[in-house]
C-alpha positions in Angstrom: 14.4 92.0 -74.0 13.3 88.2 -74.5 9.7 88.5 -76.1 7.1 86.3 -74.3 4.0 87.2 -75.5 1.4 84.5 -75.1 3.3 83.3 -72.7 2.3 82.5 -69.2 4.8 82.6 -66.6 3.7 80.8 -62.8 6.3 82.3 -60.0 6.4 81.2 -56.8 7.4 83.5 -53.7 6.3 86.7 -55.8 5.3 87.9 -53.1 8.8 90.1 -52.9 12.1 90.5 -53.7 13.7 88.3 -56.1 9.7 87.0 -57.2 8.1 90.6 -57.3 10.4 92.1 -59.5 10.9 88.2 -61.9 6.9 88.8 -61.9 7.2 92.8 -63.1 9.7 92.1 -66.0 8.0 89.1 -67.0 5.2 91.3 -67.4 6.8 93.9 -69.7 7.6 91.2 -71.5 4.6 90.6 -72.3 3.9 87.1 -70.2 0.8 86.0 -68.4 2.0 86.0 -64.9 0.6 83.5 -61.8 1.9 84.4 -58.8 2.2 81.5 -55.6 3.0 82.8 -52.2 1.4 82.2 -49.1 1.3 86.2 -48.7 -1.9 86.5 -50.0 -2.4 90.7 -49.6 1.0 91.0 -51.3 0.3 88.9 -54.1 -3.4 90.4 -54.3 -2.0 94.0 -54.6 1.3 93.0 -56.8 -1.5 91.3 -59.1 -3.9 95.0 -58.5 -0.6 96.5 -59.9 0.3 94.4 -63.1 -3.4 94.6 -64.3 -5.2 91.5 -66.1 -2.0 90.0 -67.5 -1.8 88.7 -63.5 -3.6 86.2 -61.4 -2.7 85.9 -57.8 -2.9 82.4 -56.5 -2.3 82.0 -52.1 -0.3 78.7 -51.6 2.5 76.5 -49.4 4.6 75.3 -52.1 5.4 72.5 -49.3 2.2 70.6 -49.8 1.8 69.1 -52.9 -1.9 69.4 -53.2 -2.1 73.2 -53.0 0.7 73.4 -55.8 -1.3 71.4 -57.9 -4.3 73.2 -57.8 -1.9 76.6 -58.1 -1.0 75.3 -61.6 -4.3 73.8 -62.6 -5.6 77.7 -61.9 -3.0 78.9 -63.6 -4.0 76.6 -67.0 -7.3 77.3 -66.4 -7.3 81.2 -66.2 -4.7 81.8 -69.1 -4.8 78.4 -70.8 -1.7 76.6 -70.7 2.1 77.0 -68.2 5.2 78.0 -70.7 8.0 78.8 -67.2 7.6 77.3 -64.0 9.9 79.2 -61.9 10.6 78.3 -58.4 11.5 81.1 -56.3 10.2 79.7 -53.3 12.8 79.9 -50.2 13.2 80.1 -45.9 16.7 81.0 -44.9 15.7 80.3 -41.5 17.1 78.3 -39.2 20.6 80.1 -39.3 22.4 78.1 -36.6 24.4 75.4 -36.3 24.0 71.9 -36.2 24.2 70.9 -32.8 21.8 73.2 -31.8 19.5 73.7 -34.3 15.6 73.6 -33.9 14.5 69.7 -35.6 10.7 71.1 -36.2 12.4 74.4 -38.1 15.4 72.6 -40.2 12.5 69.9 -41.8 10.0 73.2 -41.9 13.0 74.6 -44.4 13.6 71.3 -46.2 9.9 71.4 -46.5 10.1 74.7 -48.7 13.4 74.6 -50.2 13.0 70.6 -51.3 9.5 69.6 -51.3 8.9 73.0 -52.5 10.9 73.0 -55.5 9.8 68.9 -56.5 6.2 69.4 -56.4 6.2 72.6 -58.4 7.8 70.1 -60.9 5.9 67.5 -60.4 2.9 69.2 -60.6 3.8 71.0 -64.1 5.6 68.9 -65.7 2.6 66.1 -66.9 1.1 69.5 -68.4 4.1 70.3 -70.0 5.6 67.1 -71.2 2.0 66.7 -73.1 2.0 69.9 -74.9 5.4 70.1 -76.6 7.3 70.9 -73.7 8.3 74.5 -71.4 10.7 75.7 -69.1 11.8 75.5 -65.1 13.6 77.6 -63.6 15.1 77.3 -60.6 16.5 80.1 -58.3 19.8 77.6 -56.5 22.7 79.4 -54.8 26.8 79.8 -54.2 25.8 77.7 -50.5 24.9 75.1 -52.7 28.2 73.6 -53.1 29.9 75.6 -50.0 28.6 74.8 -46.4 28.8 78.3 -44.5 28.8 78.4 -40.9 25.1 78.3 -39.7 23.7 77.7 -43.1 23.4 74.1 -42.8 19.8 73.6 -43.6 19.9 76.2 -46.6 23.0 75.0 -48.2 21.6 71.2 -47.8 18.2 72.1 -49.1 20.3 74.3 -52.4 22.6 71.4 -53.5 19.5 69.0 -53.1 17.7 71.7 -55.7 20.4 71.9 -57.4 20.6 67.7 -58.0 16.8 68.0 -58.8 17.0 70.3 -62.2 20.0 68.1 -63.1 17.7 64.8 -62.6 14.9 66.6 -64.6 17.0 67.4 -67.4 18.1 64.1 -67.2 14.9 62.2 -67.8 12.7 64.9 -69.4 14.9 67.0 -71.7 14.3 65.0 -74.8 10.6 65.3 -73.7 10.9 69.5 -74.4 11.5 70.7 -71.1 14.4 72.9 -70.3 16.2 72.9 -67.3 18.1 75.3 -65.1 19.2 76.9 -61.9 20.5 80.5 -61.4 22.8 80.9 -58.2 22.2 85.1 -57.9 24.7 85.8 -55.8 23.7 88.3 -52.7 20.6 90.1 -53.6 19.2 93.7 -52.4 16.2 91.6 -50.5 15.0 91.0 -47.2 16.8 87.5 -46.7 20.5 89.6 -47.0 18.6 92.2 -43.5 18.2 88.7 -41.9 21.9 87.6 -43.0 23.5 91.0 -42.0 21.5 90.7 -38.8 22.9 86.9 -38.1 26.5 88.2 -37.6 27.2 84.7 -39.0 29.5 84.2 -41.1 31.8 86.1 -43.7 28.4 86.9 -45.8 26.7 89.4 -43.0 29.5 91.4 -42.7 28.5 92.1 -46.8 27.4 96.0 -46.8 24.2 97.3 -48.3 25.7 97.9 -52.1 28.1 94.8 -52.2 24.4 93.5 -53.1 22.9 93.3 -56.9 19.0 94.7 -57.4 16.4 92.0 -57.1 15.9 93.3 -61.3 19.4 91.4 -61.4 18.5 87.9 -61.2 15.0 88.7 -62.6 16.0 90.1 -66.1 18.6 87.0 -66.0 15.5 84.8 -65.5 14.1 86.2 -68.3 17.4 85.7 -70.6 17.1 82.2 -69.4 13.7 81.7 -71.0 15.4 82.3 -74.7 17.2 79.7 -77.3 20.2 81.4 -76.6 20.3 80.0 -73.0 19.6 76.1 -74.3 23.2 75.1 -74.1 22.7 76.4 -70.4 20.1 73.4 -69.8 20.4 70.7 -67.0 23.5 73.6 -65.1 23.3 75.9 -62.8 24.6 79.5 -64.6 26.1 82.0 -61.5 24.9 85.6 -62.1 28.6 86.3 -61.1 30.0 85.3 -64.7 30.4 88.1 -66.2 29.7 86.9 -69.6 26.2 86.5 -67.9 25.3 89.2 -67.1 26.3 90.3 -70.5 24.6 87.7 -72.5 20.8 89.0 -69.6 21.7 92.4 -70.7 23.1 93.8 -67.2 26.6 95.1 -68.8 
């Protein structure tokens, strides 16, 4: 396991699913973890579970000033921020474009794209000033494949991937390690929502077809190691057996 003693990690969307699993995995590896989400009670409960190495920061990632305050709270509490994990994301609206609700479409982009940018924009100046840091973003195969009913989600994941490419080009020489992770289908509430929608082949998958959220969490931990340096600026896929082996999953 990658040793994260003395390191501080800020995780968005930390109230459940991949985010909550990631908080536990990084805390077990010795990291301080700042849990960011709108669900105050959920992140408060997870903070109590993890203990003094965790803080809960209620935040709407779609608002830059809130994300900026979250990063400041993390730095004030733990003395810095070494890793940012952009995990917060929405799937709804699941709808054909011709029938989509424009306000719901815009809200998804606010969270899935602006939220990723807001995290990067808030964290990078501090990271660069202090010698560098790692920015990991949860991506998706939907960034490269158009799925029926997922127009907003696919577009947002493609945009988020381009942000990873961009900050690699702009800030890698300044010490920023930027990598995206496409985790495949993960056994979280999102997959239950997809199943209920009955839209596109992904909804036809069985629960046992999905990987547990601990798999992407452990992969994110490995991505913080120097062994993953050759992946900087790219998106890695958890469907890749080589990546699973390197992350210690198989």
